Structures are given as C-alpha cells and as structure tokens.
C-alpha positions as CSV (number, residue, x, y, z in Angstrom):
1,M,-25.1,14.2,-40.1
2,T,-25.2,15.4,-36.4
3,C,-22.6,14.2,-33.9
4,E,-25.1,11.8,-32.6
5,E,-25.5,10.0,-35.8
6,L,-21.8,10.1,-36.5
7,E,-20.9,8.2,-33.2
8,P,-22.2,4.8,-34.1
9,L,-20.3,4.7,-37.4
10,L,-16.9,5.6,-35.7
11,A,-15.8,1.8,-35.3
12,Q,-16.3,1.0,-38.8
13,W,-14.6,4.2,-39.9
14,A,-11.6,3.4,-37.9
15,D,-11.5,-0.2,-39.5
16,D,-12.1,1.4,-43.0
17,E,-15.0,-0.7,-43.4
18,L,-17.5,2.1,-44.3
19,P,-19.1,2.1,-47.8
20,A,-17.6,4.9,-50.0
21,G,-20.8,7.2,-49.6
22,E,-20.9,7.0,-46.0
23,R,-17.2,7.5,-45.4
24,E,-17.3,10.7,-47.4
25,T,-20.1,11.7,-45.4
26,V,-18.2,10.8,-42.2
27,D,-15.1,12.5,-43.3
28,T,-16.9,15.8,-44.1
29,H,-18.4,16.0,-40.8
30,L,-15.0,15.4,-39.1
31,R,-13.4,18.1,-41.1
32,Q,-15.9,20.5,-39.8
33,C,-16.2,19.3,-36.2
34,P,-13.0,19.5,-34.2
35,P,-14.3,17.6,-31.0
36,C,-15.5,14.6,-33.3
37,R,-12.3,14.6,-35.0
38,A,-10.4,14.4,-31.9
39,Q,-12.6,11.5,-30.6
40,A,-12.3,9.8,-34.0
41,G,-8.5,10.1,-34.1
42,A,-8.2,8.7,-30.5
43,G,-10.4,5.9,-31.2
44,R,-8.5,5.0,-34.6
45,D,-5.2,5.1,-32.6
46,V,-6.5,3.0,-29.6
47,R,-8.0,0.6,-32.2
48,G,-4.7,0.3,-34.1
49,L,-3.0,-0.6,-30.9
50,L,-5.3,-3.2,-29.7
51,Q,-5.0,-4.8,-33.2
52,A,-1.2,-4.7,-32.8
53,R,-1.3,-6.3,-29.4
54,R,-3.9,-8.6,-30.0
55,E,-1.7,-11.7,-29.4
56,A,-0.4,-10.1,-26.3
57,L,-4.1,-9.5,-25.0
58,R,-4.8,-13.0,-25.5
59,H,-2.5,-14.1,-22.6
60,G,-2.9,-11.5,-19.9
61,A,-3.7,-8.0,-18.4
62,P,-1.3,-5.7,-16.6
63,P,-1.5,-6.1,-12.8
64,D,-1.7,-2.4,-12.2
65,L,-4.9,-1.9,-14.4
66,H,-7.2,-2.2,-11.4
67,T,-5.8,1.1,-10.0
68,R,-5.6,2.9,-13.2
69,L,-9.3,1.9,-14.1
70,A,-10.4,2.9,-10.6
71,N,-8.8,6.4,-11.1
72,L,-10.5,6.5,-14.6
73,A,-13.9,5.6,-13.3
74,R,-13.5,8.4,-10.5
75,S,-12.7,11.1,-13.3
76,S,-15.6,10.0,-15.4
77,R,-17.9,10.8,-12.5
78,T,-17.0,14.5,-12.7
79,G,-18.8,14.8,-16.0
80,S,-15.8,15.4,-18.5
81,R,-16.9,16.4,-21.9
82,G,-15.2,17.1,-25.3
83,W,-11.4,16.8,-25.2
84,G,-11.3,15.7,-21.5
85,R,-13.8,12.6,-22.4
86,T,-11.6,11.8,-25.6
87,W,-8.4,11.6,-23.5
88,L,-10.2,9.4,-20.8
89,V,-11.2,7.0,-23.5
90,A,-7.6,6.8,-24.7
91,A,-6.3,6.4,-21.3
92,A,-8.6,3.5,-20.4
93,T,-7.3,1.5,-23.4
94,L,-3.9,2.6,-23.2
95,A,-3.7,1.4,-19.6
96,L,-4.6,-2.1,-20.9
97,V,-2.2,-2.2,-23.8
98,F,0.8,-0.7,-22.3
99,S,2.0,-1.3,-18.7
100,G,5.8,-1.3,-19.0
101,S,7.6,-3.7,-21.3
102,A,5.2,-6.5,-21.1
103,L,1.7,-7.9,-20.4
104,H,1.4,-10.2,-17.4
105,L,-1.1,-12.8,-16.4
106,A,-3.5,-11.6,-13.9
107,T,-4.4,-15.2,-13.3
108,P,-4.2,-18.2,-15.4
109,R,-7.9,-18.4,-16.1
110,S,-8.7,-16.9,-19.5
111,E,-12.2,-16.0,-18.4
112,T,-10.5,-13.3,-16.1
113,V,-8.4,-11.9,-18.8
114,L,-11.6,-11.6,-20.9
115,A,-13.5,-9.8,-18.2
116,A,-10.7,-7.5,-17.6
117,Q,-10.6,-6.4,-21.6
118,L,-14.6,-6.0,-21.3
119,A,-14.4,-4.0,-18.1
120,V,-12.1,-1.5,-19.8
121,D,-14.2,-1.5,-22.9
122,H,-17.3,-1.1,-20.8
123,V,-15.9,2.0,-19.1
124,K,-14.7,3.3,-22.5
125,C,-18.1,2.9,-24.3
126,H,-20.3,4.4,-21.6
127,L,-17.8,7.4,-21.3
128,I,-18.4,8.2,-25.0
129,Q,-22.2,7.4,-25.1
130,R,-23.9,10.6,-25.9
131,D,-27.7,9.5,-26.1
132,Y,-29.2,8.2,-23.1
133,N,-32.9,8.0,-24.4
134,P,-34.4,4.5,-24.5
135,L,-34.1,2.7,-27.9
136,D,-36.4,0.0,-29.5
137,P,-34.7,-3.6,-29.3
138,A,-35.9,-4.6,-32.7
139,T,-34.1,-1.4,-34.2
140,V,-31.0,-2.2,-32.1
141,S,-31.0,-5.9,-33.4
142,D,-31.4,-4.7,-37.1
143,R,-28.5,-2.2,-36.6
144,L,-26.3,-4.8,-35.2
145,A,-27.2,-7.2,-38.0
146,A,-26.8,-4.4,-40.9
147,R,-23.6,-2.7,-39.6
148,Y,-21.7,-5.3,-38.0
149,G,-23.2,-8.9,-39.0
150,F,-24.3,-9.9,-35.6
151,A,-27.5,-11.9,-35.4
152,V,-28.6,-11.4,-32.0
153,S,-32.0,-10.8,-30.2
154,V,-31.5,-7.8,-28.1
155,P,-33.3,-7.5,-24.5
156,A,-35.4,-4.7,-24.3
157,G,-34.7,-3.7,-20.8
158,N,-36.7,-4.1,-17.5
159,A,-38.8,-1.4,-15.8
160,R,-38.6,-3.3,-12.4
161,E,-34.9,-2.7,-12.4
162,H,-35.1,0.5,-14.0
163,L,-33.0,-0.9,-16.9
164,R,-33.0,1.0,-20.2
165,L,-31.5,0.0,-23.5
166,I,-29.6,3.2,-24.8
167,G,-26.9,1.8,-27.6
168,A,-25.1,-0.8,-29.3
169,R,-21.8,-1.0,-31.1
170,R,-19.1,-3.4,-32.1
171,C,-16.2,-4.0,-29.9
172,L,-12.8,-5.5,-30.1
173,T,-11.1,-7.9,-27.5
174,G,-8.3,-10.3,-27.9
175,E,-10.9,-12.9,-29.1
176,G,-12.0,-10.9,-31.9
177,R,-15.1,-8.6,-32.7
178,N,-17.9,-8.7,-30.5
179,A,-21.4,-7.0,-30.0
180,H,-21.7,-4.6,-27.3
181,V,-25.2,-3.5,-25.9
182,L,-25.3,-0.4,-23.7
183,Y,-28.0,-0.2,-20.8
184,Q,-28.4,2.0,-18.0
185,A,-29.8,0.9,-14.7
186,A,-31.1,3.5,-12.1
187,G,-28.6,5.7,-13.8
188,R,-25.7,3.3,-13.6
189,P,-23.8,2.0,-16.7
190,V,-24.5,-1.8,-17.6
191,S,-23.2,-3.7,-20.8
192,L,-24.2,-6.9,-22.3
193,Y,-21.6,-8.5,-24.7
194,L,-22.2,-11.3,-27.2
195,L,-18.8,-13.1,-28.1
196,P,-19.9,-15.3,-31.1
197,A,-16.6,-17.0,-31.5
198,G,-16.8,-19.6,-28.9
199,Q,-18.1,-20.8,-25.4
200,H,-16.7,-19.9,-21.9
201,P,-17.8,-21.6,-18.8
202,S,-20.5,-20.0,-16.8
203,G,-19.6,-17.9,-13.7
204,A,-19.0,-14.5,-12.1
205,I,-15.8,-12.5,-11.9
206,D,-14.9,-9.4,-10.0
207,V,-12.2,-7.6,-11.9
208,L,-11.1,-3.9,-12.3
209,G,-13.7,-2.6,-10.1
210,Q,-16.4,-4.2,-12.4
211,H,-18.6,-7.4,-11.8
212,A,-18.7,-9.7,-15.0
213,I,-21.4,-12.5,-15.3
214,V,-20.7,-15.2,-17.9
215,W,-23.1,-17.6,-19.5
216,S,-23.2,-19.3,-22.8
217,R,-26.0,-19.9,-25.4
218,H,-26.3,-21.1,-28.9
219,N,-22.6,-21.7,-29.4
220,G,-21.7,-18.3,-28.2
221,T,-21.2,-16.5,-24.9
222,Y,-22.8,-13.6,-23.2
223,V,-21.0,-11.4,-20.7
224,L,-22.9,-9.1,-18.5
225,V,-20.7,-6.1,-17.0
226,A,-21.5,-3.4,-14.3
227,G,-19.9,-1.6,-11.6
228,E,-19.6,-3.4,-8.2
229,G,-22.4,-2.1,-6.2
230,T,-24.6,-1.6,-9.0
231,P,-28.3,-2.0,-7.6
232,D,-30.2,-5.3,-8.3
233,L,-27.3,-6.8,-10.5
234,E,-28.5,-10.3,-9.6
235,R,-32.0,-9.6,-10.9
236,I,-30.7,-7.9,-14.0
237,A,-28.6,-10.9,-14.7
238,A,-31.6,-13.2,-14.3
239,Y,-33.5,-11.1,-16.6
240,M,-30.8,-11.1,-19.3
241,Q,-30.1,-14.9,-19.0
242,A,-33.9,-15.5,-19.6
243,A,-34.3,-12.9,-22.4
244,T,-31.2,-14.7,-24.2
245,E,-32.6,-18.1,-24.0
C-alpha cells in the first residue's frame, strides 16, 4: 500500500471501522512510514476531540476562529509538507474545538455554525490532499457508497470553470457524518458537502474567510465551500446545483 492509497482509509481507521484485513494492511504501512503515522495519529486525536465536543459544536463556534483560520490559510500557501502539514491539520480543528473555556455562538443561525465547521474541514482536507489528478465521477460515487454508505451522484467537474474532481472522503460535523467531495477550480480548493441528516434553508454565508452556498435536494442538504475571491464561484455554484437535481 502506497501513501496515496492509504490516505482515503484514514477516516475509517480512526473510527475503528475498517475490516480486519484492511486494518492490518494500514497498520503495517503506518509502522513503516513515520510521516503517515504522524498524520494518522493527529487525525485520530482530532476526530476524538470532535466526537467528545459534538454537543458543544451543535451550538456555536469560537468568535476568534476567523483570525486563527486566516492565519492557517496563509501558512498553507507556503507549501508545507510532512510534519508541518500534519500540525496545520491539527491546528485547524483544535482552533474550532478549543477556544478558552467555552464555545460561544457566532450567530443565532444554525446554518452559520454549520458553515463555520465546514470551513475548517474544507481547509483541513485540502491541506492533506496529496493527489490532484482528475478522477472519474462514477468511481468516486462508488467509493462513497462502498466505504461510507453515501448514495450520491458526484458532479464530474466543468471545463468552463477549470473545475476538476480530485477526491472524496467522509467528514464529521456536529450534525454527524457527511460526504465531502474535493475539487480544484483554476488551482483553488473547492468543496462540495452532502449532509444526509436533514434540510437547511438555501442561502449564502461568508464565514472564516470562506464562502458557503447552501441548497437542499432529496431530503438532504448540499453545501459548496470555497475561499472568498475564488474565480467564477457563482457559475460553479450554478453548475453544482444543476448537477445535483
């Protein structure tokens, strides 16, 4: 197993949900690869913290998270790799989980709290993404269904906006487990989330230096997340909304 083959399995490894054979293969790789072992350990610790603070995350986000995430985003553009990238991932999530003795409401709207959590996850997942080659959408849909139980038609990407499909994984918010599909648009990170647990009102939210666009389909919610200033974001959103009809 290569490092690239290992990375999509780390979420299930952290949750102890891999079949015995795959778990043994992952453990073998981690024993032999210190960078992957560091990344896996940080990811497991962060997921444990999110699980432990799930109820708190349902109610708010720390008011200083915007500054912390902006600093993290600036650091990510320096091209950190290896250990540096692992600690950036941990820092992004810990900024959300711990901000003094309590988490405070950023706003009474639960959609903004959700967008803040997805903004952190968006930055984190694109930091650890290793492979930027375009993927086949049917293959990604099959992967989400087989590994995570998500039945979703994955938009392929769009040449007009230079939008490329590059990855998919399962991510955690205060609302539970969600499908996360990763794209690049003209070299900028873009994320599409499917939240199968319910519906949120449609709208657009600016939070933590990211722009989130929310819409509902088929008893679930989609959220498109990209950095403020991402080129052609309105056209990308229109494409995604049409592709998820």
